[in-house]
C-alpha positions as CSV (number, residue, x, y, z in Angstrom):
1,M,0.0,0.6,0.2
2,P,1.3,3.7,-1.0
3,R,2.6,5.6,1.8
4,Y,1.8,9.5,1.7
5,K,3.0,12.6,4.1
6,Y,0.7,14.8,5.2
7,Q,1.3,18.2,7.1
8,C,0.0,20.6,8.9
9,S,-0.9,24.0,8.0
10,D,-1.1,25.3,11.1
11,C,1.8,23.8,13.4
12,G,3.6,22.1,10.5
13,H,3.7,18.6,12.3
14,V,3.8,15.8,9.4
15,V,1.9,12.4,9.6
16,L,3.0,9.6,7.8
17,V,-0.2,7.6,6.2
18,F,-1.0,4.4,4.5
19,H,-3.5,4.2,2.1
20,G,-4.7,3.2,-1.5
21,I,-4.1,5.1,-4.2
22,N,-7.8,5.8,-4.8
23,D,-8.6,6.0,-1.1
24,K,-9.4,9.4,0.1
25,F,-7.4,10.3,3.5
26,S,-10.5,11.3,6.0
27,T,-9.2,12.5,8.9
28,K,-8.2,16.3,8.0
29,R,-7.3,17.6,11.7
30,C,-3.8,17.2,12.7
31,I,-3.3,15.1,16.0
32,M,-1.1,17.3,17.8
33,C,-2.8,20.9,17.5
34,E,-6.7,20.2,15.6
35,G,-5.8,23.4,14.1
36,P,-8.5,24.8,11.9
37,H,-6.7,24.4,8.4
38,G,-6.2,20.6,8.7
39,L,-3.5,18.4,6.9
40,Q,-2.3,19.2,3.8
41,K,-0.4,16.2,1.5
42,I,3.2,17.0,0.6
43,L,5.5,15.5,-2.2
44,T,7.8,12.9,-1.1
45,R,10.2,11.0,-2.9
46,P,9.2,7.0,-4.0
47,V,11.2,4.4,-2.3
48,I,13.3,2.1,-4.5
49,V,14.7,-0.7,-3.6
50,N,17.6,-1.5,-5.1
51,N,19.7,-4.9,-4.5
52,S,23.8,-4.5,-3.9
53,P,25.9,-6.3,-6.7
54,G,27.6,-8.0,-4.4
55,E,24.2,-9.5,-2.6
56,E,22.8,-13.0,-3.8
57,E,19.5,-13.0,-4.5
58,Q,16.8,-15.6,-2.8
59,E,14.4,-17.8,-3.8
60,V,11.2,-16.8,-1.9
61,G,10.7,-20.5,-0.9
62,E,14.4,-20.6,-0.3
63,L,14.0,-17.4,2.4
64,T,11.2,-18.8,3.9
65,K,12.6,-22.4,4.2
66,E,15.8,-20.6,5.8
67,Y,13.6,-18.7,8.2
68,I,11.5,-21.8,9.6
69,E,14.9,-23.8,10.2
70,S,16.1,-20.7,12.0
71,N,13.0,-20.6,14.2
72,R,12.3,-24.6,14.5
73,D,14.1,-25.2,18.2
74,I,11.5,-22.1,18.8
75,L,8.6,-23.7,17.3
76,D,9.0,-27.3,19.1
77,Q,9.5,-25.5,22.6
78,Q,6.3,-23.1,22.0
79,K,4.2,-25.9,20.9
80,K,5.6,-28.2,24.3
81,E,4.4,-25.6,26.3
82,A,0.8,-25.4,24.8
83,K,0.3,-29.1,25.0
84,K,0.9,-28.9,28.6
85,E,-1.7,-26.0,29.4
86,T,-5.4,-27.0,30.0
87,Y,-7.7,-24.6,28.4
88,E,-11.5,-24.1,29.6
89,P,-14.2,-23.8,26.6
90,S,-16.3,-20.2,26.5
């Protein structure tokens, strides 16, 4: 989801907001001063992700497997602790 910056016309406070390109930002009052002039969208630079030439690109599946393997012991311990507890029906 794109991120946009809004700046208060009264106090200059900047707010970072995530919303869709077709969605309208509904909150127009500043959270700091609640000034009468509200927030105005300001221009921002786009975020460009650039891999360094020295970095190896990994497939998403390989990266996921790597994270699972590195956290397998923690997951096993959490499963054992969850099996020991008794739960009351709500």
